[in-house]
N, C-alpha and C positions, 0 to 999 in steps of 0.2 A: 676314620680308617674302616676300611670294609672288613667283613668277617672272613676268617681263614679257617677252613675246615682241615683237620689233621687227624692222622691215626693215633699218634702218641703225643702227649704233652708231657715233657719232662721239667719237673720243678726241683730246684735244689738251691739251698742256702750255701753255695759254694762256687768256686771258679772251676769250670770243667777242665781247663787246660793242665791243672795241677792235680785232678781227681781221676785216678786211673780207673776205678770202678765205674763211675759216671761216664767217662769218655768211652769205655768199652760197651756199655749199654746203648749209648747213642749210636756207636758204629754199627753194632748189630742191627738196630732198627733201620739204620740208613741203607745198609748193604742188602737188606731184605726187601728194599722198596717201599717201606712205610714212609708216609708223610709225617714229618716231625716238626714240632715247635719246642723251644726250650725258654724257660723262665729262670734265670741264674743270675750270678753276679758277673757275668762276662758274656761276650759274643764269642763264638768259636766255629772254626771251619768244617766241623763234622756235619753241620746242617747246611745243605746245598743252597736253599732258598733263603736269601738274606733277610727278607721281610719276616721270616719266622724265627729269627733269633732275637729274643727280647731281654735286654739287660736291666737288671734292677740295681739301683744305686742305693747303698746304705752308708751311714756315716762310719768313718774309720775310728779305731781305737775307743770303741764303746763296749759296754757289757753285752753278754750274750743276749739277754732279755730284750734290750734296747734294740739290738740288731735284728732280733726276730720280729719285733714290732715294725720296724722300718721296712723289712723285706715284705711282710704280709700286707701292710698298708699300700705299699707301692705296687705289689703283685696284683691286687684287686683291679688295677687299671686295665688289665688285659682280659677281664672276665667277659667284657662285651663283644670282643671280636675274635677270640681263639675258641674254636669249637672242637673239643676233642672226643674221640671214641674211647680212648683210654688215657689215664693220667698215671705217671710214675713219680711218686714223691721219694726223693733220693735221701730223705732224712726225716726225723720226727718233727723238726721245726716247720717243714713244708706242708705238713698235713692239713692244717686248717684251710689253706688256700686250695689244696687238692680236693678237700671236701666241697668247698663252694663250686668248683668245676663240676664235680660229680653231680651235685644236686641241680645246677642250672641246666646241664645238658644230658643228664642221665648216663653219664660216662661210668666206666669201670675204674675203680681206684686200686692201684697197686702200690704197696708200702715197702720200700727197701729198709728194713731194719738192720742196718749195718753194725749197730752195736746193741748191747742190752741197755737200752736207755733208762730203764728203771734201776739200773745199778751202775752208774757211770763213775769212773775213777776221779774225774774232776769234781764230783759232788760228794765224794767219800766222807768228807768232814762237814758237809753242809746238808744235814738230814732234812731240813725244811724244804730247800730248794729241790732236793731229790724227790721228796714227796710230791711236790707240785708238778715236776716234770713227768712222774709216774702217772698222776691223775690226768694231766694233759694228754698223754699217750693214750690212756685207756679210753677217754671220752672220744677221741678222734678215730681210734681203731674200730669203734662201732660201725663206721661208715665205710671200712676198707673191704674190699672183695678178695684180695690175696696179699699175703705177706711174703717177702723174700728175706732170707737170712744167710749169713756167710759161712755157717758150719752146722754140723749135725747136732752138737750140744746146744747151740743157740736154738735150733728147731725144737729139741726136747723141752727146753725151758719155756719157750714161748707157747708151745702147744698146751702146756698146763695153765699159762696165763690167759690164752685166748683160744679155748678148746674148739670153738666152732669155726674158726678161720682156716682157710686153706694156707698152707705154708710150704714153701719150696726152698730148697737150698741151692744157692749160686755162690760158689767159692770165689775168693779173691784172686783168682788166676790172672795172669797177664796174658796178652795175646802172644801167639807163637812168632817169634823172630828167627827167621832163617839165617841172616847174616848180621853180625854185630861188628861195629867199628869201635874197639875200646878206646876211650880217651886215655892218653899217656900221662897218668897223674904223677908219676915219678919224674918225668920231665917237667911238668907243670910246676912241682914243688921243689925241684932240684934234688931229688932223692936218688939212691943207688938201688940196684937190684937186691942188695942185702936187707934192705928196709921191707918190713911187712905192713902191708895197708889193709886195715880192717875198716868196713864201711858200715855206718848206720844211716839209713835213709828213711825219711818220714817226718811226721810232725814232732817238734821239740817240746815235749810235755813231761810232766812228772809221771814216773811209773814206767818209762820206756827203757830204763837201765843205762841212760846216758851218762849220768854222773859216775856210775860204776865203770863204765868203759873209759872215761877220761882218767879216773884214779888208776886203772889198771896199767896205764903207760909208765907209771914210776917203776915197775918191776921189769921191764924189758926195754932197753934203750933202742932196739931196732924197730919197735912198734910205732906206727903213726895211725891216727884215727881220722878218717874222712867222714864228715857229717853233711849229708845232702837233704836240706829241708830247712824249715823256719818254724817259728811257733813262739808262744808266750814266754818260754823259758831260755830262749836263745841267748839273751844277755847274761843270764846267770850262769849258763854253761861256759860261755866265754870268759867270764870272770873267774870261774873255777879253774879253768885251764891256765890262766894268767897267774892266779895265787899259788898254784902247784908248780909254776915254772915249766909248764908243758904247752904253753901257747904255741910254740914252734913245731910241735908234733900233733896239734889238733887243727885240722883244716876244715873251715866252714866253707861250704860251696854256695850256701843259700838255697832258695827254692829253685828247682830245675824243671822245665816243662816235661811232662811225662814221656812224650815222644822221644826224648833225648836222654832220659834218666838211666836206661840200661847201659848206654855207651859208657857212663861213668862207672856204673856198678861193675861192668865186666873188666874194668882196669884195675880192680882191687883183688886181694888174696882171699879174704874171709868175709862173709856177710854176718852181721850181728842182729839177732832178734831176741832180745833180752827184756821180756815183758815181766814186771813185777806184779805179783797177784794182789794188788792193793784194793781191788774191788772185784765184785763178781763178774762184771763185764770183762775185765782184764784177765781174770782166771780162765775164762772160756775162749779167750781170743785165739784166732787163727789168722795173723796178719798178712796182708798182701806182700809185705817185703820178704816174707819167707819163700814165696813162690817166685818173686821177682829175682831173688838171688839164684835160685835154681835155673831160671831162664837165662840169666847172665853167665851161668856156668861156673860159679863159685861155691864152694862148701859153705855151709851154714853153722854158726854156733847159736843155739837157741836155749830158752829156759825150759826145763822139764815141767810142763803144765799139760792138763789133760788133752786138749785138741791137738796142741803141737806134738805131744809125744805119740800120738796115734800115727802121725805121718813118719815119724822117725823109726817107729816099730816095724813099719812096712818097707821103708826105703833108707839106706845108709847115705844120706845126703850131707852129713856132717856130724856133729855131736851135740849132746845135751849137757847143760850144767844145771845145778840146783838153784832155786830161787834165792837161797842165802849164800851163794857163792861169794868169796872174798875178791877183792881186786887182784891179789897176787895169784890165786888160783885161776882167775879168769885170764890174766895175762899169760900163764903157762899153757891154759887150753887154746888160746888164739894161736900162739907160737906152734903148738903141736899140730892143730888142724892145718895151718898154713904150710908147715913143713912136710905134711903128709897128704897134700891136696890131691895128688894123682890117684890115691886109693878110692877117692870118692867120685872119680870122673865118670865111670861107667854108669853108676846109679844117677848121677846128674843128668847125663845125657838121656837116659831112659825117661826120667821124670820130666825133662823139658818137653818131651812129647805128650805126656799124660796131663801135666798140671798147666793146661792152657785154656784160655777163655773159649775157644772154638769148640771144645768138648762139651760146652754147656748151652750152646746157642739154641738148641732144640727146646730145652726147658724154658728158656726165655721167650721164644716165639710162641710156645704153647699158651703162654700167659696172656698174649695179645691177639688170639684168634677168637 
């Protein structure tokens, strides 16, 4: 295969179709006329030239470390014929491959640190694995030219960890959507206008408040929970709903392509962003779902955590609950927000113009000039 010269090579241990942030980066590069190549777990139509979409196959249902080894081993096959000026690694696991491209072609390496990988919730009770990941990140970051983070508090933390590195904030904003065609979820599930639809969208993991959301349905018969996403805890949450005799009021939609997601979101009454501060990374979280709910025009019920509360202090787009909120109190809060959603409409409309990806594209393009 002949060599392909590109402006930006994007590497990610993920599927772009379901990754909002990654797809937005690629779209920005594409519409600004940059030549792009991708090394990910899937092919995707954002990249116009088919020969520049490289799919890496990894084994299914294996542990993360094995998946990373599979990805990095297979990814090395592209070293000989993809020649980038810039490399964007969309997670910590992609960094070793990005470092190889940097050294081989003298490319600039950009690291999108979308989480505090040195303090992950999934490794909260696995200190040795957390130590290894922290060391893994530190070793590879030595070769990074710039770091991107998702919020100001993340920048403050990583600036202390990596004081000599350029760090830029690119929030998890969605792209601006001018016209939404809401999916009629009431019709889909045979519900009436009296029913309140609360939605959780995202990966189904511990610490995302999903168990709390399911349990809250016991205290308000009109409440239904829409879950858009998949993850390692999906079966556990399905079993929980069944054990509580709530399975007819918890509706699992599965993983929805990002380009269609907000059509489902906008068909609901309240968006749930209930992060449990079980790790430092989660404590500083400013999730993309918060801004996606705003873009979909529905009020948000979120946890009172530092980064999230900064948004709510400036804009009344919903209400905050404390991290130790009970299921009963949560159900009352959901009903209250849904019943009074008109009072949030003006702020939601204002924020739907402010909290958009397009507002950040200059920062992104400055990184690849």
